Each structure stands twice: as C-alpha cells, then as structure tokens.
C-alpha positions in Angstrom: -23.0 -46.2 3.9 -25.5 -47.0 6.4 -27.1 -49.6 4.2 -23.6 -51.2 3.9 -23.1 -51.1 7.6 -26.4 -52.9 8.1 -25.6 -55.6 5.5 -22.2 -56.2 7.1 -23.9 -56.4 10.6 -26.4 -58.9 9.3 -23.6 -61.0 7.9 -21.6 -60.9 11.2 -24.8 -62.0 13.2 -25.4 -64.7 10.7 -21.9 -65.9 11.1 -22.0 -65.8 14.9 -25.3 -68.0 14.8 -23.6 -70.4 12.6 -20.5 -71.0 14.5 -20.5 -72.8 17.8 -18.9 -70.8 20.7 -15.8 -72.5 22.0 -13.7 -72.0 25.1 -10.0 -71.8 25.1 -9.8 -75.6 25.6 -11.8 -76.2 22.4 -14.9 -77.5 24.2 -18.4 -76.0 23.3 -19.4 -73.5 25.7 -22.7 -73.5 27.4 -25.1 -71.0 25.8 -25.2 -67.7 27.3 -28.7 -66.9 28.9 -31.1 -65.3 26.6 -30.6 -61.6 26.4 -33.2 -59.2 25.4 -32.1 -55.6 24.8 -34.6 -52.7 24.5 -34.5 -51.3 21.2 -35.0 -47.6 21.3 -38.2 -47.9 19.1 -40.9 -45.2 19.5 -44.5 -46.5 19.8 -46.9 -46.4 16.8 -50.3 -45.8 18.5 -52.0 -44.4 21.5 -52.5 -48.0 22.8 -48.9 -48.3 23.6 -48.6 -45.0 25.3 -47.2 -45.4 28.9 -46.7 -41.8 29.7 -49.9 -40.1 29.3 -49.0 -38.4 26.0 -51.9 -39.8 24.1 -54.4 -37.1 24.9 -51.8 -34.3 23.9 -51.2 -36.0 20.5 -54.7 -36.6 19.8 -55.7 -32.9 20.8 -53.1 -31.7 18.1 -54.6 -34.1 15.5 -58.0 -32.8 16.1 -57.0 -29.3 15.9 -55.3 -29.9 12.5 -58.3 -31.9 11.2 -61.0 -29.5 12.3 -59.4 -26.4 11.0 -61.6 -24.1 8.7 -58.8 -21.6 8.2 -57.1 -22.4 5.0 -53.9 -20.7 5.7 -50.7 -22.7 6.2 -49.7 -23.6 9.9 -46.3 -24.6 11.4 -46.7 -26.6 14.7 -43.6 -27.3 16.8 -43.5 -30.1 19.2 -40.5 -29.3 21.6 -38.7 -31.8 23.9 -35.3 -33.1 24.8 -33.6 -36.1 23.1 -35.4 -39.4 24.2 -38.4 -37.7 25.6 -40.9 -39.3 23.2 -41.2 -36.6 20.4 -41.4 -39.3 17.6 -43.8 -41.5 19.6 -46.1 -38.4 19.8 -45.9 -37.6 16.0 -46.8 -41.4 15.5 -49.8 -40.9 17.7 -50.9 -37.9 15.7 -50.4 -39.8 12.6 -52.5 -42.6 13.9 -55.3 -40.2 14.8 -55.4 -38.7 11.4 -55.0 -42.0 9.5 -58.8 -42.4 9.2 -59.2 -38.9 7.6 -59.4 -39.3 3.8 -59.3 -35.7 3.4 -55.8 -35.3 4.8 -52.7 -36.5 2.9 -49.7 -37.1 5.4 -46.1 -36.7 4.5 -43.5 -38.1 6.7 -40.1 -36.5 6.2 -36.9 -37.0 8.0 -34.1 -34.8 6.9 -31.4 -36.9 8.9 -31.7 -39.6 6.3 -30.4 -37.0 3.9 -28.0 -35.3 6.2 -24.8 -36.1 4.2 -25.6 -33.3 1.7 -27.4 -30.1 2.3 -28.5 -30.2 -1.5 -29.9 -33.5 -0.9 -32.0 -32.3 2.0 -33.5 -29.5 -0.2 -34.0 -31.8 -3.2 -35.8 -34.4 -1.2 -37.9 -31.9 0.6 -39.3 -30.3 -2.7 -39.8 -33.8 -4.3 -41.8 -34.9 -1.2 -43.9 -31.7 -1.3 -44.4 -31.7 -5.1 -45.6 -35.5 -4.8 -48.1 -34.4 -2.3 -49.4 -31.7 -4.3 -49.7 -33.8 -7.4 -51.9 -36.2 -5.3 -54.3 -33.5 -4.2 -54.6 -31.5 -7.4 -54.7 -34.3 -9.8 -58.4 -33.9 -10.3 -58.4 -30.1 -10.7 -58.6 -28.8 -14.1 -55.2 -27.7 -15.3 -53.7 -27.9 -11.9 -51.4 -30.7 -13.0 -49.6 -28.5 -15.4 -48.9 -26.0 -12.7 -47.5 -28.6 -10.4 -45.4 -29.9 -13.2 -43.9 -26.5 -13.9 -43.2 -26.3 -9.9 -41.6 -29.7 -10.2 -39.3 -28.4 -12.9 -37.7 -26.2 -10.3 -36.6 -28.9 -8.1 -33.3 -29.6 -9.8 -32.6 -25.9 -9.5 -33.1 -26.2 -5.7 -30.7 -29.1 -5.7 -27.9 -26.6 -6.3 -26.7 -24.3 -3.8 -29.9 -23.3 -2.0 -29.5 -19.7 -1.4 -28.4 -19.0 -5.0 -31.3 -21.0 -6.4 -33.8 -19.2 -4.3 -32.4 -15.7 -5.0 -32.3 -16.3 -8.7 -35.8 -17.8 -9.4 -38.1 -17.0 -6.4 -39.0 -13.5 -7.5 -39.7 -14.5 -11.2 -41.3 -17.7 -12.7 -41.5 -19.8 -9.5 -43.4 -17.1 -7.6 -46.0 -17.1 -10.5 -46.2 -20.9 -10.5 -46.5 -21.1 -6.7 -49.5 -18.6 -6.8 -51.1 -20.8 -9.3 -50.7 -23.9 -7.2 -51.8 -22.0 -4.0 -55.0 -21.0 -5.7 -55.8 -24.4 -6.7 -55.1 -25.7 -3.0 -57.3 -23.2 -1.4 -60.3 -24.4 -3.4 -59.4 -28.1 -2.7 -61.2 -30.1 -0.1 -58.1 -31.8 1.1 -55.2 -30.9 3.2 -51.5 -31.7 3.5 -49.8 -32.3 6.8 -46.0 -32.7 6.8 -44.3 -34.3 9.7 -40.6 -33.5 10.1 -38.6 -35.3 12.8 -35.0 -35.6 13.8 -34.2 -32.1 13.1 -32.1 -31.7 16.1 -29.9 -34.6 14.9 -28.6 -32.5 11.9 -25.6 -30.4 11.8 -25.9 -26.8 12.5 -25.8 -25.7 8.6 -28.3 -28.5 7.8 -30.6 -27.2 10.5 -30.4 -23.7 9.1 -31.1 -24.8 5.6 -34.1 -26.8 6.7 -35.8 -24.0 8.3 -35.2 -21.8 5.4 -37.0 -24.4 3.4 -40.0 -24.6 5.7 -40.0 -20.7 5.6 -40.1 -20.6 2.0 -42.8 -23.3 1.4 -44.8 -22.1 4.4 -47.2 -20.0 2.2 -48.9 -22.8 0.6 -52.7 -22.9 1.9 -54.0 -26.0 3.6 -50.5 -27.2 4.3 -49.7 -27.7 8.0 -46.1 -28.7 9.2 -45.7 -30.6 12.4 -41.9 -30.2 13.4 -40.4 -32.2 16.4 -37.1 -31.1 17.7 -35.1 -30.0 20.9 -35.9 -26.1 20.9 -32.7 -25.5 22.9 -30.3 -27.2 20.5 -32.2 -26.0 17.3 -32.2 -22.3 18.6 -28.5 -22.5 19.3 -27.9 -23.9 15.7 -30.1 -21.2 14.1 -28.8 -18.4 16.1 -25.4 -18.8 14.7 -26.6 -17.6 11.3 -29.2 -14.9 12.3 -29.2 -11.7 14.6 -26.5 -11.6 17.3 -25.5 -15.2 16.6 -26.7 -16.4 20.1 -29.5 -18.6 21.3 -31.8 -15.5 21.9 -31.5 -14.8 18.2 -32.3 -18.3 17.2 -35.5 -18.5 19.4 -36.7 -15.2 17.7 -36.2 -16.7 14.3 -38.1 -19.7 15.4 -40.9 -17.5 16.6 -41.2 -16.2 13.1 -41.8 -19.6 11.7 -43.4 -21.7 14.3 -46.8 -20.5 14.9 -47.9 -22.9 17.7 -44.9 -23.9 19.9 -45.8 -27.0 22.1 -43.8 -28.4 24.8 -44.1 -32.1 25.3 -45.7 -32.8 28.6 -43.1 -34.3 31.0 -43.1 -38.1 31.1 -45.3 -39.3 34.2 -42.9 -39.8 36.9 -44.7 -42.7 38.4 -44.8 -44.2 35.0 -41.1 -44.0 34.6 -40.6 -45.4 38.1 -42.8 -48.3 37.2 -41.1 -48.8 33.9 -37.8 -49.1 35.9 -39.2 -51.5 38.5 -40.4 -53.7 35.6 -37.0 -53.7 34.2 -35.4 -55.0 37.5 -38.0 -57.7 37.8 -37.7 -58.9 34.1 -33.8 -58.9 34.1 -33.7 -60.5 37.3 -36.1 -63.1 36.2 -34.4 -63.8 33.0 -31.1 -64.3 35.1 -32.7 -66.6 37.4 -32.1 -64.4 40.4 -34.6 -64.0 43.4 -34.3 -61.1 45.5 -35.5 -61.1 49.3 -38.4 -58.7 49.6 -36.5 -56.4 52.0 -33.7 -56.0 49.4 -36.3 -55.3 46.8 -37.6 -52.5 49.2 -34.0 -51.2 49.6 -33.6 -50.7 45.8 -37.2 -49.2 45.2 -36.5 -46.9 48.1 -33.1 -45.7 46.7 -34.4 -45.4 43.1 -37.5 -43.4 44.2 -35.9 -41.1 46.8 -32.4 -40.5 45.3 -32.5 -41.2 41.5 -35.9 -40.3 39.9 -35.2 -36.7 39.7 -32.5 -37.5 37.3 -34.8 -39.8 35.1 -36.1 -37.3 32.7 -37.0 -39.1 29.6 -38.5 -42.5 28.5 -35.1 -43.1 26.6 -33.2 -42.8 29.9 -35.4 -45.6 31.4 -34.6 -47.7 28.3 -31.0 -47.1 28.7 -31.2 -48.2 32.3 -33.1 -51.3 30.9 -30.2 -52.1 28.5 -27.7 -51.5 31.2 -29.1 -54.0 33.4 -29.7 -56.6 30.8 -26.1 -56.6 29.9 -24.5 -56.3 33.3 -26.5 -58.6 35.5 -25.9 -61.8 33.6 -22.1 -60.9 33.1 -21.5 -60.5 37.1 -24.0 -63.0 38.2 -22.7 -64.7 41.4 -19.8 -62.3 41.6 -21.4 -59.1 43.0 -24.5 -58.2 45.2 -27.1 -57.7 42.6 -29.0 -55.0 44.5 -25.8 -53.0 44.8 -25.2 -53.6 41.1 -28.6 -52.3 40.0 -28.0 -49.0 41.9 -24.5 -48.6 40.6 -25.8 -49.2 37.1 -28.5 -46.7 37.5 -25.9 -44.1 38.7 -23.8 -44.8 35.6 -26.8 -44.2 33.3 -28.4 -41.2 35.1 -25.5 -39.4 36.9 -22.4 -40.5 34.9 -20.1 -37.8 36.6 -20.9 -39.2 40.0 -20.4 -42.7 38.7 -16.9 -41.9 37.4 -16.0 -40.1 40.7 -17.0 -43.2 42.7 -15.0 -45.5 40.3 -11.9 -43.3 40.5 -12.0 -42.5 44.3 -12.3 -46.0 46.2 -10.3 -44.7 49.1 -13.2 -42.1 49.8 -15.9 -44.7 49.8 -14.3 -47.7 51.4 -12.0 -46.2 54.1 -13.0 -46.4 57.8 -14.4 -43.0 59.0 -12.2 -42.7 62.1 -8.8 -42.7 60.3 -6.5 -39.5 60.1 -7.6 -38.8 56.4 -11.2 -38.6 57.3 -11.6 -34.8 56.8 -9.7 -34.8 53.5 -12.0 -37.6 52.1 -15.0 -35.6 53.2 -13.9 -32.4 51.7 -13.1 -34.3 48.3 -16.6 -35.9 48.3 -18.4 -32.7 49.2 -16.6 -30.8 46.3 -17.6 -33.7 43.9 -21.1 -33.2 44.9 -21.1 -29.7 44.5 -19.7 -29.9 40.9 -22.8 -31.8 40.0 -24.8 -28.5 40.2 -27.8 -29.9 41.8 -30.2 -28.4 44.3 -29.3 -29.1 47.9 -32.1 -31.2 48.5 -31.0 -33.5 45.6 -27.6 -33.8 47.0 -29.1 -34.5 50.4 -31.3 -37.3 48.9 -28.3 -38.7 47.0 -26.2 -38.9 50.1 -28.8 -40.2 52.4 -30.8 -42.6 50.2 -27.9 -43.7 47.8 -24.4 -43.3 48.8 -24.8 -44.1 52.4 -26.8 -47.2 51.4 -24.2 -48.4 49.2 -21.2 -47.2 51.2 -22.2 -47.1 55.0 -18.5 -46.2 55.7 -19.5 -42.8 54.9 -22.0 -42.4 57.8 -19.6 -43.9 60.2 -21.6 -47.0 60.7 -20.7 -50.7 60.8 -16.9 -50.6 61.2 -14.7 -53.4 62.3 -13.6 -56.7 61.0 -17.1 -58.5 61.6 -18.7 -56.0 59.3 -15.9 -56.3 56.6 -16.3 -60.1 56.6 -20.2 -59.7 56.4 -19.9 -57.4 53.5 -17.3 -59.4 51.7 -19.6 -62.6 52.2 -22.5 -60.5 50.7 -20.3 -59.2 47.8 -21.0 -55.7 48.6 -19.7 -52.6 46.6 -18.4 -51.4 49.9 -16.3 -54.5 50.2 -12.6 -54.1 49.1 -12.8 -57.5 47.6 -15.7 -56.7 45.3 -15.6 -52.9 44.6 -13.6 -53.1 41.3 -15.8 -55.7 39.8 -18.7 -53.2 39.7 -16.8 -51.1 37.3 -14.9 -53.5 35.2 -17.8 -56.1 34.5 -15.2 -58.8 35.2 -13.3 -60.5 38.2 -10.0 -58.5 38.1 -6.8 -60.0 37.3 -5.2 -61.7 40.5 -8.5 -62.1 42.1 -10.6 -65.2 42.4 -14.1 -65.6 41.1 -16.6 -66.2 44.1 -18.3 -68.8 41.9 -15.0 -70.7 41.9 -14.8 -70.5 45.8 -18.5 -71.7 46.1 -17.8 -74.4 43.6 -15.0 -75.6 45.7 -17.1 -75.6 48.8 -19.9 -77.5 47.1 -17.4 -80.3 45.8 -15.9 -80.4 49.3 -19.5 -81.0 50.7 -20.0 -83.9 48.5 -16.5 -85.4 49.0 -15.1 -84.2 45.7 -11.3 -83.7 45.0 -10.6 -80.1 45.5 -6.9 -80.3 45.8 -6.2 -79.3 42.2 -8.1 -76.1 42.5 -6.6 -75.0 45.6 -3.1 -75.5 44.1 -4.0 -73.5 41.0 -5.0 -70.5 43.2 -1.8 -70.7 45.3 0.4 -71.1 42.2 -1.2 -68.1 40.6 -0.4 -66.1 43.6 -3.8 -65.7 45.0 -3.1 -67.5 48.2 -4.2 -64.6 50.4 -7.3 -63.9 48.4 -8.3 -67.6 48.2 -7.8 -68.1 52.1 -9.5 -64.7 52.9 -12.5 -65.8 50.8 -12.8 -69.0 52.6 -12.5 -67.4 55.9 -15.4 -65.1 55.0 -17.6 -68.3 54.6 -16.0 -70.4 57.3 -19.0 -69.8 59.7 -21.8 -70.4 57.2 -20.4 -73.1 54.8 -21.9 -76.5 54.9 -20.4 -78.5 57.7 -20.1 -81.4 55.4 -17.3 -79.6 53.5 -15.2 -78.9 56.5 -13.1 -82.3 56.5 -12.3 -82.0 52.9 -11.3 -78.5 53.2 -9.1 -79.0 56.1 -7.3 -81.9 54.4 -6.8 -79.9 51.0 -5.4 -76.8 52.8 -3.2 -79.1 55.0 -1.9 -80.8 51.8 -1.2 -77.6 49.9 0.5 -76.1 53.0 3.9 -76.6 51.5 3.1 -74.4 48.6 2.0 -71.4 50.8 4.7 -68.8 51.0 6.6 -67.9 54.1 8.7 -64.8 53.5 11.6 -64.0 55.7 10.7 -60.2 55.9 9.4 -58.0 58.5 6.5 -57.0 55.9 4.9 -60.1 54.9 6.4 -62.8 56.9 4.1 -65.7 57.7 0.9 -63.8 56.8 -0.6 -66.1 54.3 0.5 -69.2 56.2 -0.8 -67.9 59.4 -4.2 -67.1 57.7 -4.4 -70.6 56.4 -3.8 -72.0 59.9 -6.5 -69.8 61.3 -9.0 -70.8 58.7 -8.2 -74.5 59.4 -8.6 -74.0 63.2 -11.8 -72.1 62.6 -13.2 -74.9 60.4 -12.3 -77.5 63.1 -14.1 -75.6 65.8 -17.4 -76.4 64.0 -16.8 -80.2 64.1 -17.5 -82.5 67.1 -14.5 -83.4 69.4 -14.1 -86.7 68.1 -13.7 -85.4 64.4 -11.5 -82.6 65.5 -8.9 -85.1 67.2 -8.9 -87.3 64.1 -8.3 -84.5 61.9 -5.6 -83.1 64.1 -3.7 -86.3 63.9 -4.0 -86.0 59.9 -2.7 -82.5 60.1 0.3 -83.4 62.3 1.2 -86.1 59.8 0.8 -83.7 56.8 3.7 -82.7 54.5 4.8 -79.6 56.2 6.2 -79.9 59.7 5.4 -76.2 60.5 1.7 -76.0 59.7 0.4 -78.4 62.4 2.2 -76.0 65.0 0.5 -73.0 63.7 -2.9 -74.8 63.8 -2.3 -76.0 67.2 -1.3 -72.6 68.4 -4.4 -70.9 67.0 -6.6 -73.6 68.5 -5.4 -73.4 72.2 -7.0 -71.0 74.6 -4.2 -68.5 74.4 -4.3 -68.6 70.6 -6.6 -65.7 70.2 -9.1 -67.4 67.9 -11.7 -69.0 70.1 -9.5 -71.5 72.1 -11.4 -74.6 71.4 -8.5 -77.0 72.0 -7.6 -78.1 75.5 -3.8 -78.6 76.1 -4.4 -82.5 77.0 -6.2 -83.1 73.7 -3.1 -82.0 71.6 -0.7 -84.6 73.3 -1.2 -87.1 70.5 -0.6 -84.5 67.7 2.5 -83.4 69.8 3.9 -86.9 70.0 3.7 -86.9 66.2 5.4 -83.6 66.0 8.1 -84.5 68.3 8.9 -87.8 66.5 8.9 -86.1 63.1 11.1 -83.1 64.3 13.8 -85.4 65.6 13.6 -87.7 62.5 13.9 -84.6 60.1 16.9 -83.3 62.1 18.8 -86.6 62.1 18.1 -86.9 58.3 19.1 -83.4 57.4 15.7 -82.4 56.5 14.7 -80.1 59.3 15.4 -76.7 57.9 13.7 -77.6 54.5 10.7 -79.1 56.4 10.1 -76.0 58.5 11.0 -73.5 55.8 13.7 -71.8 58.0 11.2 -71.5 60.8 12.3 -74.3 63.0 12.5 -72.2 66.0 8.7 -71.9 66.0 8.4 -75.7 66.0 10.9 -76.1 68.8 9.4 -73.2 70.8 5.9 -74.9 70.6 7.3 -78.3 71.5 9.2 -76.8 74.6 6.1 -74.9 75.8 3.6 -77.9 75.5 5.5 -81.2 75.8 5.0 -82.7 79.4 8.4 -82.6 81.4 9.5 -86.1 80.6 8.9 -85.6 76.9 10.7 -82.3 77.1 13.9 -83.8 78.7 13.9 -86.5 76.0 13.4 -83.9 73.3 16.3 -81.7 74.7 18.5 -84.7 74.8 17.8 -85.6 71.2 18.4 -82.2 70.1 21.8 -82.0 71.8 22.8 -85.3 70.2 21.9 -83.9 66.8 23.9 -80.7 67.4 27.0 -82.9 68.4 26.3 -85.4 65.3 25.6 -82.8 62.5 28.1 -80.0 61.9 25.6 -77.9 60.3 23.1 -78.1 63.0 24.6 -75.3 65.3 24.5 -72.7 62.5 21.1 -73.7 61.4 19.8 -73.2 65.0 21.7 -70.1 65.4 19.9 -68.6 62.2 16.5 -70.0 63.4 16.7 -68.3 66.5 18.2 -64.9 65.3 15.8 -62.1 64.4 15.2 -61.7 60.8 14.4 -58.6 58.6 14.3 -57.4 55.0 18.2 -56.9 55.3 18.9 -60.5 56.7 19.5 -61.6 60.1 19.6 -59.1 62.8 21.6 -59.0 66.0 21.4 -62.2 68.2 20.2 -60.6 71.5 19.9 -61.9 75.0 16.3 -63.1 74.7 17.3 -65.1 71.6 20.1 -66.7 73.6 17.7 -67.6 76.5 15.2 -69.3 74.2 17.8 -71.3 72.3 19.7 -72.5 75.5 16.2 -73.5 76.8 16.3 -76.4 74.5 20.1 -77.1 74.0 23.0 -76.9 76.6 24.7 -73.8 76.0 28.3 -75.3 76.8 27.7 -77.9 74.2 26.3 -75.5 71.6 29.3 -73.0 71.8 31.7 -75.9 71.7 30.0 -77.2 68.4 30.0 -73.7 67.0 33.7 -73.4 67.5 34.2 -76.7 65.7 32.1 -75.6 62.8 33.4 -71.9 62.5 36.6 -71.8 64.5 37.9 -70.7 67.7 38.0 -67.0 66.8 34.2 -66.9 67.3 34.7 -67.3 70.8 34.7 -63.7 72.3 33.6 -61.7 75.3 32.7 -58.4 73.6 29.5 -57.8 71.9 29.9 -56.9 68.1 26.7 -55.2 66.7 25.7 -55.7 63.1 26.6 -52.3 62.1 30.2 -52.8 63.6 30.7 -56.1 61.9 31.6 -54.9 58.3 33.5 -57.8 56.7 32.5 -60.4 59.1 30.3 -63.2 57.6 26.9 -63.3 59.1 27.2 -66.7 60.5 30.3 -65.8 62.3 28.8 -62.6 63.5 25.8 -64.4 65.0 28.1 -67.0 66.5 30.2 -64.3 68.2 27.2 -62.8 69.5 26.0 -66.1 71.0 29.4 -66.4 72.6 29.3 -63.1 74.2 25.9 -63.8 75.9 27.0 -67.2 76.9 30.0 -65.8 78.7 28.0 -63.3 80.3 25.5 -65.7 81.4 28.3 -67.8 83.2 29.6 -64.8 84.9 26.3 -63.8 86.2 25.6 -67.4 87.3 29.0 -67.6 89.1 28.3 -64.4 91.0 31.2 -62.7 89.5 30.7 -59.0 88.5 
C-alpha cells in the first residue's frame, strides 16, 4: 500500500510539472517563488550534528565495541518523538562502521506493522541472516543455524503458540548450539531497532517479547530507540496491573542500559529557528528592519523557547514559515506572522484560543466588557497548565507585543490607522488573514490597493479597479484602506485618486436609514478632502472645480464641507476659495431642478445641497438662488413634495414627523406662503390644517399628505407668532 501511494504521488508530481498552471482567465500564471520544505530526515553522521549528541552517540558505540564480556546486552535510547533518536542511532552506526568485527543489523518493525506475524517472521529472518554471516566459517555451525532457520515459518504463526510449543524442545537445543558457536567467535552482532513507539500496542508487546526471547544469544547487543513513556503504557496493558508502572517494571527486566537522550541544546534550537527565519525571508524577497528582527528574536527567546523541545519541532516551524510567508506576502506584517506561526506550531491550544476570540485581543481595554475578556484570557492561560513564569513570559513578551490592546497601550484612532497601515495582527482589518492564509471574502487585498496607488502615481487608469471594489460591496473597506495610506502615499498619486473617487461617487451607496446613512459616501469625501490637503493651493483649486463638475451633485458638497474650517478634518479651505466651486454647484442645482433631475442627482439628499448653498453663497447669490427655487416650485407640481421629503427626518421606517426645525430650514430657501399654496395644488386643500397630526396618529394617511399637513400646521403657527396673536 505504501509503495502504491508513493507511485501515485510521483505520477501526480510529474503531471503537475508537465502542465502549465493557468489562471481563471486561461492565461499562464507567473511561477510561484521557489519553496524548499524541510524533510524530517535524520542526520547520518556526527559531522551533521547540531545539538551536541555526537559525543553521546560515540560513547555508546565505543562501549559496545570494547566489551570483553560475551553476554548479550540490551541498550535503550529514550526520548520523545522528534527528539533525534534515529539521528543518534545513525551516529552510533557510523562510529561502528569501521569495525570489521561487528555485524550491524538495522531493523525497523514499523515497516511490517500491518501484521504481527510479519514482525516476528522478519525479525527472525534478520537475526538468522546475521548468524549465518558470523558462523559460516565455524565447523558445523552452519548446520545449526539452518536448523534454527527452519523454525522461522513456525514463528510466523501466532507468536505465543509457536513459542509455547517449540521453545522448550528442539529449538532450545539448537539455540544452545548456536550460542556455543557465537561465544567462541571473534565477531559481534549489533541490532538497531527503531520506531518502536510508532507501533500499535499489541505490536509493541510482540516485539519486546521477541527481544526477550532472543536476548540470550552471546555477543549480540540490541540498541532500541523509543519513547519510554509511550512504550511503557503499551506494555503495561499486558503485564502486571495494566498500568504505566507495570510497563516500566517490564522494561527494566529487558533493557539493561536505559539511556535518556540528552536534551537538544537550547541555543542550537534557537539558532536553527533564527536561520529558518532568515532563509525563508530571503527566499521570499523580504527585508526586515533590524529593530523588527530584534522584536522577533526577543519574543522567541523570552516567550517561546521553553516550548521548543525537539529538533522536529524546529523543523515543523521551518515548514510552517516556508508555506505561510509566500502565501500572505504583502498582505500581513511578516514579523507578526512569524510569531503567530510559532504559536501555532509550539502552543496549538493558545493559537486556537487567539483565533476563536478576536474580541478579547482586539478590543479597547477601557470598554465595559474589559473585565469579562480579562477573565476569559486568564482562564485560557491557566488551562495551558504551564508554570507561572512561562505564563508571565508569554503574556509580556508575546501576547502584549502582538496585541498591545491587552496592556492598555496605544488606543485611539491614530493607533488604529497605524496598525492597519502596518498590517498588524492587532488590526481588525488584518486579523483573520493570519488564520485563514488568504484575504477573506469581502475584503480587499492590500496588494491591490498598493497597485492602484502605484498606477495613480504614474498617471495610469484606475477607474475600473475602483468601480470593481464598489460593485463588489467593498466600498467601505476600499475607502478605509486608502484613508489609512492618505498621509504616506506618493503625492504624485493624489490627482488621479481624487479624480477616480469623484468619478465613482455616483456608485457609492447612500442608504436612507439611521444605521448606515451616508457613512460610505462621507468617508469617500473625507478621503478626497484629506488628499487635497496635501497639494499646493493652485492644484487644490483646480481639482475642486473638477469635483464640482463631476457626475454627482452631492459629492462636491460633502468635500467642501469637510474641507472648510468647521468641517472637522483639518479645515485647509477658506470660504473665499470655494466661491468658484459654489458658483458651479448653484448653476448645476437649478439646472437639475428645472430639468426634473434634482432628486436623482442628489440621491434624495437635496436638502444637504440646498443647505450648503444657503450657508455659503454671498447675499446676492443667495437671493438669486431663493428666487430660482421659488420659480421651480411654482412651475413643477412635483417640486413641493420632493422638497418636503428632502427636509423631513428619515429613519428605517420611512419619513418621520416634520418638526418646527425642519420648517425653519425649508422656509429659509423658499417662501412659506408660496410653498403651502403649491402643496395644496398638488395634494388638495384638505392638507391645510391648523392641528398637528403626528405620525403615530396618522394611520391611513398617505406619508406625503401627512408631511404636508405638518408643514401647514407649522406655517400657520409661524404666521400667528409673527402677527403677535396668541
């Protein structure tokens, strides 16, 4: 089965190499950067040793080679998975390879683990072959070995039955004969058995029984490499009380020299990880600032090294970075990504907790849920079952470095913008990317934003890219990402970006609800205003004219309001410098009204346009504007209702009550008597009332008629107050 899987994999790789990769459009894709994954291959000689195990291995080899005692010996090399046991066996083999008096046998029972009978059969075949090699020159020994070999098929049956049936009869006599010949031989056998801890429990039990049964042969040394905790648990099920302690007592009867693999040198593991970071970054074409390298090194050294137990874990970290860094290049902060990947490899429980609890790590520390989030984090850290010092180091040197919100440091919009611009994991815009290895659906790749900015700086066409983002429902994200860069992007890109956003402004949603409203539209205008602020005054004035002449009548109003001193975003524009743009807006507004396009041109927000003109036109222009609006109201029967709706408050449930403030603003641009007269012409005399009808009392009354009746009430009240009558 394993050989078949390998052949299938080889065919797949060959096919992938033969076929050119294509994008969805059918065009050949650019080749992916070279990726070198670290194969978990053990070293073969001491020259490759990085973790100071060479002397340990060579000492074992020297003891084996120098033994004068002919009795058999079982040596155990203990260590957890991935700690370098196979590498240590290889170094022992290499040390013994020059000894002609030693016959080495390498036996890996895992290769036969599909069948316990095969484990027994292969073990005896291996041992008999070694005996034949040693005893071939000894008179009549060959016959004895051949007799021993004849019992191998018997051992291929159920092991316990074969042993019980034959061990005490003919086989015992043959074995004594072989033992006698071995004892006078000048050669030794060393049997290396690896991967024992990969076997199933019943297979582990069978293998150790084989070792026990064959352990009486003189001048045969067994070197067994395994995780003693796992093997003791497996053996303990079959012996004694069925627990780990029973398994250890059984091991003590078989393994005469138990040796624990020396821990991998901590500094060597750390150096291996640092080299991994350097190599992966170099392959990806990424250069880190020196201070960022120091930040990563400190976090690894102070917070993570206590979790890096084995060389295999360091190799897993290598492979994790080799995969992840190229996949998200340009979309995340590479320093944060290295540390998040380290947490995934070394502390998977903590990684999952971070991934599944974004609110704990990204929320501001001064909100009302602060204590609840703090308790959840504390509980999660306690469940890691770590020493208090490790938890303290993790919190201080890793979590608070990645998520400064935890320490109450760096709050506020400026820090949020900075973290988003730097693509930090503590930025809500980027958090999910670190755990999905992709730009999530509904998000926009930072590389796309940067590409648009670069094209804009070179005078390229960027309108299509902007429209694509808007039509995909990602307007807010697109605008926000541009806003994060508005202070640092190349000034050469500003004019093209301003023109592109202005041209696309008719596509940006304005929702007549209290929840979203004009949020996206307003953010786009703020972006344009902030971009304009970076230009010289002459360039600003020229672009303001272009914005005023743009496709959306409402957008230039928003830009102007955000650019004036009371706009709240810097106030770089003086009132007199907006006059040319105001003149264009004045002319366009009246033309749109006369041509019946005003409501469409302002997307139901004509009150905003009228309000800006009312507040900013000079007195003569304002009088002209009022006169023109009155003429429009008198000439167009739909105008009064359109204006009424434009000035009524709006909520998710439609137009609210037309209040006194709404009346004052509306009548500041159009004569109240004229307006009520035209309303009566459009909706009938019955809307002329002197009592106020609120929305919840107006069941069955059409919305436009209710608004007209409310206007009528306020108009009559204003006239009464003006006349001095109570």
